[in-house]
N, C-alpha and C positions, 0 to 999 in steps of 0.2 A: 512205593507210594508215600507221600509225606503224611506224617502224623497230624500235622496242622489241618489238613483237609477233613480228616475224621473228627477232630475236635470241633471244627467250625460247623460241620453238618449236624453233629450230635447235639451241640449246644443250641443251635437254631431250632431243631425239632423239639427239644425239651422246653424251650421258651414258648414256642407256638402252642405246644400241647398244654402247658400250664395255663396260659391266658385264655385260649379258646375252648378246649375240651374241659378244663377245670371249671370255667364259668358255666358251661352247659350243664355239668354235673350239679353245680350249686342250684341252678334253676330247677333241675329235675327233682332234686331232693327237698325243694322248698325251704332252703336255708334262710333263716330270719334272725337278725340281731335282737329282735324283741322277744324271742322265745327264751324263757328262763332255763338255764342249764342245771344238770344235777349237782354241779359244784356248789350252787347256791341253794337249791331245793333240799339237798340232803347234807348240807355242810356240817361236818362233825369234828373238824380240826385235826383229823388223823389221815383219812383216805380221801374224803370229799373236801377239797380245799381249792378255791379259785386261785389260779396263778396270778401273780402280780402283773405280769406283762406277757403277751403272747410269745415273745421271743424266748422267754425262760422256758415255756412249755414246749416250744419248737426244739430247743436244745435238748430237753429231756427226751422228747419223742424220737428225734433223729438219732441221738446217741444210743437209745435203747434198741431201735430196730436194726441199726447197722450191723453190729456184731462183726464177725470176721468173714461172713458169707459173701458180701459184695466185692470183697477183694480176692479171696481164695477161689471162689467159683470161676470167675473169668480167667484167672491165672491157669487153672487146670484145663478149662474148656478150650482155650486157644491152642494149647499144646496138642490136644487130641483131634480137634476138628477144624482149626483155623480161626483167624480173627474175624473174618467177615460175617459168618453166620452168628457168631457170638455177639458182635456189636449190634447187628440187626435186632436180635432178641432182646438185648438190654434196652435199647432205645424204644422200640415199639411195644415191647412187653411192659415197660415201666409206665408208658403213657396210657395204653389201652387196657391193660390188665392189672398190674400192680397198683397203680394210682387209684383206679376205680375200686379195687378191693379194699385198700386202706381207708379211703374216704367213706365208702359205704359202711364199713365196720364201725367207724367212729360215729357217723350220723345215726345208724341203727341203735348203737348203745345209748346215744343221747335221747333218742325217742323212747327208750325203755329204761329210763332212770339210771343210766350209767352202769347197767348190768353187763356181764361178760357175754360173748357171742354164744356161749352154751345156753345161758338163760334166755337169750333172745330167740334161739332156735326153738325152744319150747313154745314160746308165744306165737311164733309164725308157722311152725311145722308140726310140733307135737311133743308130748312128754317123753315118749320113747327115744325120740331123736335127741332130746336134751340130755338124758341120762347117758346114752352111749357116747355122744359127742363130748360131753364134759369129762367122762372117764378117759377117753382117748386123749383129750387135751391135757388132763392132769398127768398122765403117764409120759406124754411127750415133753411136757415142761420139766418134770423131774429129771428126765434125761438131759435136757438143755442145761439145767442148773449144775448137774454132775459134770458134764463135759466141759462147760465153760470154767468151772472151778479148777478142773484138772489142767486145762490149757493155760489158764492164767498162772497157775502155780508153776507149771513148766517154764513159762516165760520169765517169771521172777527168779527161777533157779539159773536159767541160761543168761539172763541180762540183769545182773545185780544192781546196775546203776539206775534202773527204773523203780527200785523199791521205794526210795524216799519220795519221788514225785507221786507214785501210786497211792501211798497211804497218807502222805502229806495233803493230798487233794481232798481226802475224806474230812480231815480236820478243817481245812480251808472252807469246804462246802458247809459244814456245820456253822462256822462263824458267819458266812455269807447269809445262810438261811435265817439265823437269829437277827442279824442286822436288818435284813429286808422285811421280814414278817413280824418280828417281835419289837424291834426298836424303830421301825419306820425310816430307815436310812434311805438316802437317795439311790435309786436303782443304778444310774449311770456311774456315779462315783464309786459305789460298792463294787461294780463290775470291774472298773479300771484298777482299783486297789487289789482285787482278787487276782487279776491277770498279772500284775507286777509280782505278787507273791508266788504265783504259779511258775513264772519264769525263774524266780529265785530257787524254787524247789528243784527244777531241772538242773540248775547250776550245782546245787548241793548234791544231787543224786549222781551227777557225773564226777564230782570230786570225792564223794564218799559212798562207794558201792557197798551194799549190804548183802552179805551171804549168810545162810544158815548152815551150820556144820552137821555132822551126823551121817548115818548110812543112807537115809532117805529124806532129804530136805523137802522134796516135792510134797510128801504127805503132810509135813508140818504146815506148809503153805496152804494146802487144801483145807486143813482144819481151821486155820486163821481166816481164810477167805469165806468159809461157810459161817463162821461166827459173825463176821462182818455182815454177811448177807442176812442173817437172822436179825441183827440190829436194824439194818436198813429197811427190813420188811415191816417192822412193828412201830418204829418211831413215826411221828407225823411226816407225811410225804414232802411237805414244803420245807422241812428242816434239814434233810439230808439227801434223799433220792433226787428230788427235783433240782436243787442247786448243784449237786455233784454232776449230774448229767448235763446241766446247762454249762458249767465251766468246762467239762470234758469236751463239749461241742466246739469250744474255741481251739482245742488241740487238733480236733479233726478238721476243722475248717482251715486252720493254718497249714496243715499237711496237704489239704486239697488245693489251696491256692498256690502253695509252694510247688506242688507237682505240675500244675498247669503252667505256672510261670517258667518252670524248667523246660517244658515242651516248647513254649513260645520263644524262649531265648536260644535253645539248642537246635530247634527245628529238625528233629531226627526223622529218618526214614524208617518205615516199618520193615523189619527183617523177616518176620514170621510169614509163612505162606497164608494167603487170604483164605484158601480152602485146601484142606489136607485130604480128607476122605469122609464118606458118609459113615463108614464103620470104623470104630476105634478099637478093634480087637476085643479084648476082654471087657473094656469099658462100655461097649455096646454101640448102637447106631446113633447118629446125630439126633434124630427124633425117635424116642422121647428123651434120651438120656442127657443130651446137652441142656435141654430145657429144665430138667430137674437139677442138674449139677450147678448151673449158674444161680439158681434159687433166688436169694435176696436181691441179686442184681437186677431182676426183672419183676418178680412176684414172690411173696413169702407168706405163708399162713401165720407165722409168728407175729407179723405186723398187726394182724387183726386182734391178737391177744393184748398187745400193747395199747392199741387204739381203744379197745373196749375195756381194758383192765385198769390202766392208770390214767391215760390221757383224757378219757371221757369224764373222769371224776375231778379233773382240774381245769378244764377249759371254761373260761369265763364268758365267752361270746361265741355263739354258734358260727358267726361269720368268719372266725379264725380257723375253722375246720379245714378249708381248702389250703390255707397256708401251711398248717401244721401237718395234716395227713397226706394230702395230695402232693404238697410241696416237698415234704420229707422224702417221699418215695422217688420223686424225680431227682432230688439231690443225691439220693443213693445211686440212681442210675448214672449220674455225672461221676460219682466216685468209682463206679464199676468200669466206666470207660477209661478213666485214668489208670486204674489197676491193669486193665488190658493193654494200654499203650506203654506202661512202664516195662512190661516183660516183652512185648512185641517190637517196641522201638528202642527201649533202653538196653536190651540185651541182644545177642546175636544168635541167629539160627545155626550158622556154621562158624565156629570159632575154635582156634587152637588154645584159647585161654579158658580153662574150665570155669573160672570165677565170673566170666562174662557170657558164658554159653547157656542159653535158655534150656535146651534139652539136657545138658550135663547137670545143671542145677536141679532140674526136675527129677532126674534119675535118683538123686539122693533122697527124694521124698520130703525135702524141706521147702514147702510151698511158701511159708512166711519169709524164709531167707531168700527165695527166688524173687518175690515181690520187692523186698527190701533192697536187693542188689540192683534191680531195675530202677527203682526209685532213686537210689544213690547216683546212678549213671545219668538219668534224665535231669537231675538237679545239679549236676557237676559243674555247670557254668555259674552257679550261684553259690554252692557250698562244696566243701570237700566231700567226695563220695562216701567216706566212712561216716561223716556227720549226717548226710542225707539218709544213709542206711539206718542209723540209730533213730532218726525222726520217724521213719516208716515203721519200725518195730514198736516205738512208743505209741504211735497212732493206732496200730492194731490192738495193742494191749488196752488202750483206753476204750476202744470199741467193745472188746470182750468183757471187761469188767462192768461197764454200764449195762450190758445185756444181762450179766449174771445177777446183779441186785434187783433189776426190774423183773426178771423172770421169777425170782424168788417171791416177790410181792404178789405177782399175778397168780402164781401157783397157790399162794395162801388164799387169795380171793376165791379161786375155783374150788379149793378144799372146803371152804365155808359154804359155798353154793351147793356143791355136790353132796358132801358128807353131812354138813350141818343142816341145810335147808331141805334138800331132796330126800336124804336118807334119815333125817331126824336124829342124828348123833350129836347131841347138844354140845359136847365138849369141843367140837370143831368150830363152834361159833366164837370161841375164845381165840383171839388172833395170836396169842403167844403159843398156845398148844398147836394150833393149825400150822404155824410157821415151824415149830419144833419138829412136827411130824414130817413136813416137807424136807427140812434140812437132814433129818435122820435118813430118809429114803434116798436123797441125793448123795449124802455122804457114803452110804453103802455102795452106790454105784461108782462114785468118784474114786474111792479107795480100793475098788475091786476091778472087775473086768467090763467097764463101760464100752470098751472097744468092740465087744462081741455083738452089741445091738446097734451101735452107731451107724453102720453102713445103710440101714434101712430108713434112717431119719430123713434124708433128703426127700424121698418120695412121700413120706408121711406128712412132712411139712407142707408140701405142695397140695396134698390131699385136703389139708385144713383150709387152704386158700380156695380150692374148688368148692368145698362145702359152704364156706362163708359167702362166696359169690352166688351160690345157689340160693341160700337163705335170702340174700339181698334181692335176687331176681324174683323170688316168690312174693316178697314184700311189695315190690314194684308192680308185679302183675296184679296183685290184689288192689293196688291203688289205681291201676289202669293207665300207667304211663311209663315209657322208656325202659321197659324190662330188658330189652335187648342189650343194654349197656352192661348188665351183669350176667344175664343168661348165656349169651354167646361166649364170653370169657370162661364161664363156669363149665360149659360143655367141652371147650377146648382143654381146660385143665383136668377135667374128669378123664377124658380120653388119654391125655398125656400121662397122668399119674397111674391110671389103671394099667396102661400098656407097660409103663416102666416097672411097676410092681410085678406084673406077670413075667416080664423079661428077667428081673432080678430073682424071682422065685425059682425059675428054671436053673439059673446059674447056681443059686444056693443049694438046690437039691442035688445037682450034679457034683457039687463039692461036699455033699453029705452034711451040709450045714442046715440041719432040720429046724433049728430054732428060728433063724432068719427066714427060711422058706415058709414056715408056718405063719410067722408074723406078717409076711407079705400077702399071703392068701387071705388072712383075716382082714387086713386093711382093704383088700379088693371087695370083700363081702360088705364091709362097712360102707364103702362108697356106693355100692349097688343099693344097699338098704336105704341110704339117704335119698337117692334118686327116686325110689319107689314111694317113700314116705312123702316127699314133696309133691309127686304127681297125685297121690291119693288126697293130699290136702287141697290141691287145686280143684280136684273133682268135687270136693265138698266146699267149694268156694264160698267164703263169707268175707265181704269187704272189711278191711281193717279200719 
């Protein structure tokens, strides 16, 4: 089958979904450009700062939510179950579940003063829900910061030519932020100048690779990255985090456009079987495990944390919500389809050349390398394969680092809300201390054995999505309109994540991995608790 057919059908569905279902959601949530946003109501010059232009905030939001998930999830899923069920879940999941989840989280946060979804849960469902949910979010986010610091550090060790562009972009973002927000420079000219300098950084990085010596350079990079994350979390959001993510988005969109241009010029055929098997051995059945594994490619709970954590505090016009939240999720779906086609059409299922064999590359456990190899082959009509491969690795690294600094800032917000506001520990209201505490906890995991608890993160991330959709559904039920748009996806995600956690817990207990087994069971109880809390709240129905 031609990859172009999959591209055409997927893009058409994404466009139709954005314009029709996205517009329906806008009407359902009563989005109005006249409603003042928290960025103006609570403007403090640090966290609550209206973005200069919606495209800058789109760049921040998209770069932050993307991470490595929308690329790595499909790469693994296609190998286990086939490309057809994966692409169906990516496309329809993004339109009907992921986009609804992200948009609902953003609008809910706007309605509640830019607070996180944990705070919103208290207002809609109850205090007990808020405490448990916020604690769960805090623990999950600390793990995200730790893992992404470790993954980025490993990439910097393996690919020393990306060190200069990675850290040069931080300085460039600071300059851009000062020019735009402090000196009032022209937005378009500043962007063009920054992009020229960004290209120069890549040229310098390729010419002058930077390596750290010593027995364990990875740990040194982890410490450096955590120090950067601390700084990015406490300085005004429009001076570093927002412009860095905005400029990073150009790297991501360049890679996205290059990948699709490669498919249109090379017109490859899909080599991977459309459907392999319902059961993938130790990885489990197609449902629920594929739906959990693809994660960000269709729906991710982390997106709600970005939407309610940083984006809601910067959005200047409520009407931009569809473009930023719903549009970013669908764009991530477009990225996931590209990742899927890079390995399914760029590589071969049966090949005597190991470097071009999808199964052979996956057996090495190098998922990033597998995607990069496929990307290099897909774009070989435009660039040399090794150049395309390098661009793919740079793109993934840009995704990971933007998620790292945003996750640190969001964890600082939740630390203040949970420990400072709910538990009345005053020192956590200081943003420097709250951030230091987060960095300390994440550093302990990043420099230790974070791998021991990472396997359960996928299902826990999807559980966050189920809970947020449930909260949105309860809100809409109390308003008396369109609750099915959130309740039905919530039911599906609860069933999926609970089943996945129960399946994983059995596997963990069989392997005598009692830590992960117990965590899985606790998460199941958390899901059930939220369902009963929501039902009880509806029985005591009071209109919002």
